[in-house]
N, C-alpha and C positions, 0 to 999 in steps of 0.2 A: 200725861201722867204728870203728878205734882212733884215739885224737886223734892229730895230726901233732906231729913233735919238740919243733916250737916250745913249743907248749900244750904239752908234756909237760914243760920244762922250767921254764917260768913254774910249773905247777902244783908240781915240785919245790922250786923256790924259798920258793913262799907257804910249804908244808910245814915246810924248816928255818928260816924267819924266825919262823914262829908257834913251833913247838918249841925252837928254838936261839937266835934274836937274832938281829941285825942281821951278827956278827962271823960266824956260820957260812957267811953267803953268796960263799962261792969257789965258783970253776968247776967245782973237781973235785971238790967236795962236794957239788954241784948237779948233774954228770955223774954221777956214781954215784947218786946217788939216784932218778933218772931210769932208768939200767939204761944209759948210753950210754956210750959212750968220752968220755976228758978233750979232746979234740980237737972233739967232737959241737957243743957251748954256740956254740963260734965258727964256725962254719958257720951261725949261724941270728940270731948275733949280735954284732956285730966287735970288740966287745969289755967286759968286765964290766961297766963301768959302763952300756953300755946295756941288759944284761940287768935289772940294779937300778932301771933306769930305767923300765923296763918294769911290772916288779913296783909302786913306786912309784906310778907313773900309774895302776893298778887299786888302790892306796890310796885316792888321789884321787877317783877313783870311788864308790869303798865310800863315802867321807865325803859328798859330795856324795847320795848317796842314801840314807844314814843322816839327814843333816840333812832332806833332802827328804820321810822320812818320818815324823819327827816335826813336823814343819810340818802334810803331809797331815791329820794328826790332830785338827789342831785346825778350833774352827766356823769356817764360812766367813764366819763376822762378825767373828773375831779382829781384835783392836786391832793395830794397826802393833807399839806396845811390849809387848804379849803375844808376836806374833810374833819379835821379834828376842831378846827374852828366851828363848824357846824353841827358836834357832838358835842361839844364844849357848850354852844349857845342849847341846845334841846334839853341838855341838863338843867339848866336854869330854869328856863322856860316850863318844864314840866314840876319842878317845885314851886313854881311861885301859882300855877294852877291846879295844883292840888295843895295847898299846904299843909292839911292836916294830917291827908297820907303821907305827903314829906316828912313830919314833923314825928309820926309812928314808925316810919320804919329805920330811925336812928334811934330811938328809945330804947337804947338796949338794956335799960332798967325793969322797962313792961316787956320783954320780948325774953324768946326761952334760948337761954346759947348752945343749946343740944340740940337745936332743931336741924335737922341735916337738907331740908327743903326752902329754908329762910336761908342759910349759908350759901349756898348752891346759890340760889339765885342774886344774893349780894356780891357775892364775891365774881360770880360770873360777869357782873354790869363793871366792874370794876380792870375786870380782864379783858372785856371791850376797849374799854377806853384806852388801856395798855399798848393794846396794839394799832390803835388809831396814832399814839405817841411813838411806836417803836416805828411806823411808818415816816410821819414826819422825820425822825431821826436820820433815819436812812437817805433823804435829802441833805443832812450835813447840819442838821439847827441839833444843838446843844448834842451832838454826836457820843460826847465820854462820858456823860451821865448814865447810871443806870435806871433802865426805863421804868421801873417799878417804883422806886424810889422820885423821880422826874413827875410821874403821872399821879402818884401821890401829894404832891405838891400841886398839882393843878389843881388836883379830885378838891383840896383841900379850899383854896380859891375861888374854886366855882363854888362851891357849897358855902362858903362866907357870904358870897354874893348873892348865891340865894337868897338865904335867911334876913342879911342884912336888908336888902330890898323888901320883902315881903314885910318887915316889922317898920319899915317907912324908917330906918338910918340912913340909909345910903344917898336918898334923896336930899333929907335934910343938911346932911354933911356935907355933899358934893353939889350940892346943886343941879345933879343930873334927874331931867324931865322925863327919860323915857329909860327902858333897859336897856335899849341896845347902846345909848352911851357907854354904861355902864362895860355893858360885854365887849364893848368895844376898847376898853380901860383893858381892861383883865388882860383880851388876848394879845393887847399891846404891850404890854408888861412884861407877858410871857416872850415876847414874838413869836408868835405862831403863824401869822402872817396878815394880809391884808385884810380890811372887813371885807364879811358876806353882805351878800344885798338884803335891804328891811322885806320881811314879809310879815305874813299872819300866819297863826298858827291857829290848828284846830286839837281838839285830843283824840286819836285815832281811833 
């Protein structure tokens, strides 16, 4: 059975996003790619922001799966420090591997602020990072800090690292030749723990 029109619209939007970036995601272009009339998207989504929010929600679920796969690859006795470093690394790797999706996920001007699925997906990812931070704090690392504020500071650094690397600004400014060099610098600045082993990563 052919997928329903809503699913096809989402699939078309994902294709356009990967091929042409955020600016390509107009309702007309999505409808054209999907092979439906220009008005068809509005029968399934009340406005463009709702459709793009559904795409961004998919991105947050991808990111959660990406980080989860990285953590699942650790041995059962991995320390909280290693788990936090691994989660940090996976976040940046996802952003670099999926730059268009990553950009859309944080384009609040294009997304529906009232979309509950999007809110749950995005806040769920942050809460997962908070739990990694809290586990590290339990070992004595920055134990007096508010865990959500500490997580916010780390997240800001992770996000900035991802964007500046993708734009080519970090290699230019620092002379770093690999993303690992930059990630080691980030984690060293936060004193998260010793460097993790270098590894290759593929999309889950």
